[in-house]
C-alpha positions in Angstrom: 0.0 -0.1 -0.2 2.7 2.4 0.9 4.0 2.3 -3.2 0.5 3.4 -3.9 0.6 6.4 -1.9 4.2 7.0 -3.0 2.9 6.9 -6.6 -0.8 9.4 -5.5 1.4 11.7 -3.8 4.0 12.3 -6.8 1.0 13.0 -9.3 -1.6 15.9 -9.3 -4.9 14.9 -8.4 -7.2 14.4 -11.3 -10.1 17.1 -11.9 -12.0 14.4 -13.9 -14.7 15.1 -11.4 -14.8 19.3 -12.3 -14.4 18.2 -16.0 -17.8 16.1 -16.1 -19.6 19.2 -13.9 -18.2 20.7 -16.9 -19.5 19.3 -19.7 -22.9 18.7 -17.9 -23.3 22.4 -17.2 -22.3 22.9 -21.5 -23.8 19.9 -23.0 -25.2 22.4 -25.6 -22.7 24.8 -27.0 -20.3 21.6 -26.6 -22.6 19.7 -28.7 -22.6 22.6 -31.6 -18.5 23.0 -31.0 -18.2 19.6 -32.0 -20.5 19.8 -35.1 -18.2 23.0 -36.2 -15.4 21.5 -35.5 -15.7 18.5 -37.6 -16.9 20.9 -39.9 -13.7 23.2 -39.7 -11.1 19.9 -39.9 -13.3 18.6 -43.6 -13.0 22.2 -44.6 -9.0 22.1 -44.1 -8.7 18.8 -45.5 -10.1 20.2 -48.3 -8.5 23.2 -48.9 -5.3 20.9 -48.1 -4.6 23.1 -45.0 -3.3 22.6 -42.0 -3.9 24.0 -38.2 -1.9 26.3 -39.0 -2.9 27.8 -41.8 -5.8 28.2 -40.6 -4.2 30.1 -37.9 -1.9 32.3 -39.8 -5.4 33.6 -41.8 -7.3 34.1 -39.3 -4.5 35.8 -37.0 -5.0 33.3 -34.0 -2.7 30.9 -32.4 -2.3 27.8 -32.9 -3.4 26.7 -29.5 -7.3 28.4 -30.3 -7.3 26.4 -33.6 -6.3 23.6 -31.6 -9.4 24.0 -29.3 -11.6 24.6 -31.9 -11.0 21.8 -33.7 -11.2 19.2 -30.7 -15.0 20.9 -30.0 -13.6 22.5 -26.4 -14.3 26.4 -27.9 -17.2 28.3 -27.4 -17.6 29.8 -30.9 -19.0 33.7 -31.3 -20.5 34.8 -34.4 -17.8 36.9 -35.4 -15.6 33.7 -35.3 -18.0 32.3 -37.3 -17.9 33.8 -39.9 -14.4 35.1 -40.2 -14.2 30.9 -40.3 -16.8 31.1 -42.9 -14.7 33.0 -45.3 -11.8 31.7 -45.0 -12.7 28.4 -45.6 -15.3 28.9 -47.8 -17.9 27.3 -45.8 -21.1 28.0 -44.1 -21.0 26.8 -40.5 -24.6 28.7 -39.2 -26.6 25.6 -40.5 -24.4 23.5 -38.1 -26.3 23.7 -35.4 -29.3 21.8 -37.0 -27.7 18.8 -38.0 
């Protein structure tokens, strides 16, 4: 049992409970965000772009684009419009999918 306690002491505690609560409280927009993420990934593939290309085009950090394509980004209308222009796609209809 001592080895288990030593291992637990070396590793930071998990925040899985907080993540579960967050996902439950934000279920609706996270669902839409995941749908948008899939559309972005498809559009990047169609254009032959990578995430860095999109980040540069939109003057965003690669980390921000990473959040977008993971479905963890709380999109606002101006960001959606920028994505639509850059990728030549329609994201406003995604919510209805």
